[in-house]
Residue, then its C-alpha position, 0 to 999 in steps of 0.5 A: m499500499t502507498a503511504v498517505y502523504e501528510n504535510p508536517e506543518l499542517v499536522r503540527l498545527f492539528t496537534t497543537y490543539t488536539s491529539h497530543p499530550e501537550g495540545i492546548g485542548r489537553h491543557l484546558a482539560q488539565v486546568f479544569a481537572a485541577h479546579t474540580r479535584n475536590d469535587q465528588l466523582i461518581v463512576a458506574t461500570g457495568a457492575d459497580f458504582a465508585l464514589y471518588p470524594g475528591g481531595g485525595k480521599p480514598p474511593v468508596v465502592e458498591g456492587y450493584r449487579l453481579s455480586p449482590r444476593g439473589f440477582r443470578e437466581l432470579t434472573g435465571v427464572s426471568h430468562l426462561g422466556p427467552a430460553v424457551a423462545s430460542l429453542v423454538n427459533l433454533r428449530t424453525r431456522l435449522g429444521d432439524s433435531s439439534w435443539r433437543a439436547d438444549a431442551e433436555r438440558l434446560l428441562a433437567e435444570v428446571k426440574n432441579v430448580r423446582a425441587a430446590n425452590s422453597v420459602e425458606l430458601w428465599r427467606d433464610q438463605i438467599k435473604v434479599e432485603a428488598y424481597r422481605g415479606r414476599e418470599q412465599e409469593i416469589a417461591d410460588l412464582v418460581d414453582y409455577s414458572c418451572a412447572v409450566t416450562a417443564r410442561y411445554l418442554t415435555s410436550a415439545l420433546a414428545d412431538e416436535d411439531y408442537l414446538t412453533p411460535e404459535t404454541l409458544r405464544s398461546d400455551y406458554l407466554a400469553g395464553g389463549g390456546d387450548v392449554e390452560l395457562p392460569v398466569p401468562m409467563n409474560h406476567m412472570m417476566v415482568a414480575t421478575f425484571f421488576l423485582a431485580g430492578m427494585d432491589i438494585s434501585f433500593r440498595i444503590g439509592r440507599w448507598l448514594r443517599a448515605q454518601e451525602v452527594d452534592w448533586e448540583r455539583a457532582m461529576v457523574m460518569i457511566a463508564g464502559r459497557q453496560g450490557r450488550a455492545t449496542a445498548g445503554v449509551t443514551w440517557t434514555t436507554s441506560s438503566v443505570a442513568t435512571m437509577m442515578l436520577g431517581a437516587s438524586g431525587n432528580r436534582l442531578p442535572l442531565e448535562r453533568m452525567y456523561l455516558a462514556p462506553h469507551a472509558p476504562t473501567f475497574a474490576t469488581p474489587t476483592d478482599g477490599d483491595l481498591s488499588e485498581v479503583i484508585a489508580l483510575e481516578d486521575e484518568l476518569r476525572s480527566i475524561w469527565c473534565g475534558t468533556r465538560a471543558t468542550v461544553e463550556l467552549g460552546e457557550m463562550m463561542f456561540d452565545g446568542y445562538p440557541r443552546y443545547a438542552p437535554e430533551g426529556v423522555r417522550s413515552p408513547d401510549v399503547s392503550d390507543p388500539a391505533v398504536t401498532e409500533v413504538s420507537e421508545m418505552p411506552v408509558v405505564h399507566s398502572p401496575e395492571d397495565m400489562l399491555a404497556l409492560v409486556t410491550r416494554l419487554r418486546v422493545v428491550m428485545e428489538d431495540p439494540r439501544q435498550l438494555l434488557s435490564g431496563a425494561v421496567i426499572d424506571v417504573a420500579v424507581e418511580a414506585l420506590a420514590a413514591v413510597g419513601w423508598d420502602p420496598t415493602q410498600v411497592v406494588v409489584p406488577g405480575l406479583t402483588g395480588v396474582h396467584y401462581p398455582t403450585e399444584l401444576 
């Protein structure tokens, strides 16, 4: 390949401002960082929150996703719907019996979970604080979900022609078919996603409130990958941003929260070792401050022109029968609004911008805030007042 010619004089002009350690832009960012070194910096990764108090004080870290109690156990049940749907898709696409091994493995694990599941397991061993008082309801939901899944898989393994998108919806997810389905599995998925979101929001909200954050001055960054590679990179599609705004009582200005998918992140600390978290503070502050410095240049350079203002979320209303497609999360009118809640499940599957965990987390945050952050007072859609029969 022929090398591309670059004129050295013009390139030096380019690097005088940018793309150079001694560039003017870098100097501005450094000055900005020096003036904010005592301000609080909150950084959220895909699994943890870190609060850098500023002034050289050590950071404080709180896990929110993979390390807390009950997350994997409940999410495993949440994923039964996509798991069974994936088997249907495998058979539809391949047209052979290669799906059977996965179906048999899933059936075996579902039976194991049903045998292990109990009120005592959720109350005395898993012991999620936000689920206190709901252990019987959750145990019943898990038993029912395993039973319905086992029934569907057993029928499919006995007759491959049964494994179709039509029976998936009518006999398993939504109901309306020949097979009795007392509670649609769609409702179970709403309930379990909501419970997981409520637990995370409850814990992180309490932790952030305990840090006495000055939200009007806080420097906030959501760093690195949050879920699938295409998701969670905007304020309206990031469940972490939703939690942060809720925990702040909506006092955190949107323009002080940056989503930085390419920023470096730290691994979840083990045995209290914060060395990796500490080592990243200067770089993370530099990223936030460099971004902020550019924002302030816009105000200085173009005063008198319309300014940028973050737009709020516009939620479509799917209660109108004329609405057949949406481009954003639909508004949820109440915990019984299953049309909107299940539509949200579809949106997070189909919209590559969305985090799967973000289906109902904003609803959970709003519900918690409305009852003073007391999870025992929250109405959980798909669970509260719903009877999951355990005799199947």
